[in-house]
Structures are given as C-alpha cells and as structure tokens.
C-alpha positions in Angstrom: -20.5 10.1 11.2 -17.2 11.2 12.6 -14.3 8.9 12.1 -12.2 8.5 15.3 -8.5 7.8 14.9 -6.7 5.7 17.5 -2.8 6.0 17.7 -0.5 3.0 17.4 0.5 1.7 20.8 4.2 1.3 21.8 4.2 -2.4 21.1 2.7 -2.0 17.8 5.6 0.6 17.0 8.1 -1.8 18.3 6.8 -4.4 16.2 6.9 -2.2 13.1 10.3 -1.3 13.9 11.6 -4.6 14.3 10.0 -5.9 11.2 11.5 -3.1 9.3 14.9 -3.9 10.6 14.6 -7.5 9.8 13.2 -6.9 6.2 16.1 -4.5 5.6 18.6 -6.9 6.8 16.8 -9.8 4.7 17.2 -7.5 1.7 20.8 -7.1 2.2 21.5 -10.8 2.7 19.5 -11.9 -0.3 21.3 -9.2 -2.3 24.6 -10.9 -1.5 23.0 -14.4 -2.1 21.9 -13.2 -5.5 25.4 -12.0 -6.3 26.7 -15.6 -5.6 24.2 -18.0 -6.4 24.6 -20.5 -9.3 21.7 -22.6 -9.3 18.7 -21.0 -11.4 16.0 -22.6 -9.4 17.6 -21.1 -6.1 18.1 -17.9 -7.7 14.5 -17.8 -8.5 13.6 -18.5 -4.9 15.8 -15.8 -3.6 14.4 -13.2 -6.1 10.9 -14.1 -4.6 12.2 -13.6 -1.1 13.8 -10.3 -2.0 10.7 -8.8 -3.6 8.8 -9.9 -0.5 10.9 -8.3 1.8 11.2 -5.3 -0.3 7.3 -5.1 -0.7 7.2 -5.3 3.4 9.6 -2.5 3.8 7.6 -0.2 1.6 4.1 -1.1 3.4 5.8 -0.5 6.7 7.4 2.8 5.6 4.0 4.0 4.5 2.5 3.2 7.9 5.1 4.9 9.8 5.1 8.0 7.6 1.3 8.2 7.8 1.6 8.0 11.6 4.3 10.7 11.7 6.6 8.1 13.3 10.4 8.2 12.4 11.3 5.3 10.1 14.4 3.3 11.3 17.8 3.7 9.4 17.7 -0.1 9.1 20.5 -2.0 6.9 21.6 -0.5 3.5 23.8 -1.4 0.8 26.9 -0.1 2.8 26.4 -2.8 5.4 27.2 -5.7 2.9 30.1 -6.3 0.7 28.7 -8.0 -2.6 32.3 -8.9 -3.7 33.1 -10.9 -0.4 33.9 -14.6 -1.1 31.3 -17.4 -0.8 31.0 -18.9 2.5 
C-alpha cells in the first residue's frame, strides 16, 4: 500500500510559526527570571516552564525541517539582558 503525503496548510504553518516565536520568547523571559528568582519553589516552576518551552521549540523545529519549511529566527539570548535590574 502506497503512503500518500499531505502538505501542511498555510494556517498550520502560521500556527507553527506563532508557537515557535511564542516559545522562543518564553525561553528568554524565563531565562531572565531564573537569573533573578530568589524563592526555591518558584525557581523550580520556572525551570519546568523553561524545559517545556525548550521541548516545544525542538519539536516545532523538527516538524518544519521535515516539511522543508524555513524555521523562524525567533527570539535569542541577544534579545534579553540577564543583568537588567529586577522589575
């Protein structure tokens, strides 16, 4: 039996790009919070959120690369100042 392949629709691609950008931004925000947090319980929750966003980012990259769709630039460490004063 031959397997047929269906390309992603434009709305699916847009959703993946939006999720990628949101997760890459979350990683940078959570990285900043990790550098300033003082409460151990809160730090654990931030680490979990960071890990989840990182995992989502990897999965989305895999999907986009498998479909030969460009991966968005997203947010990077250059977009956040980890030495900024606390809010």
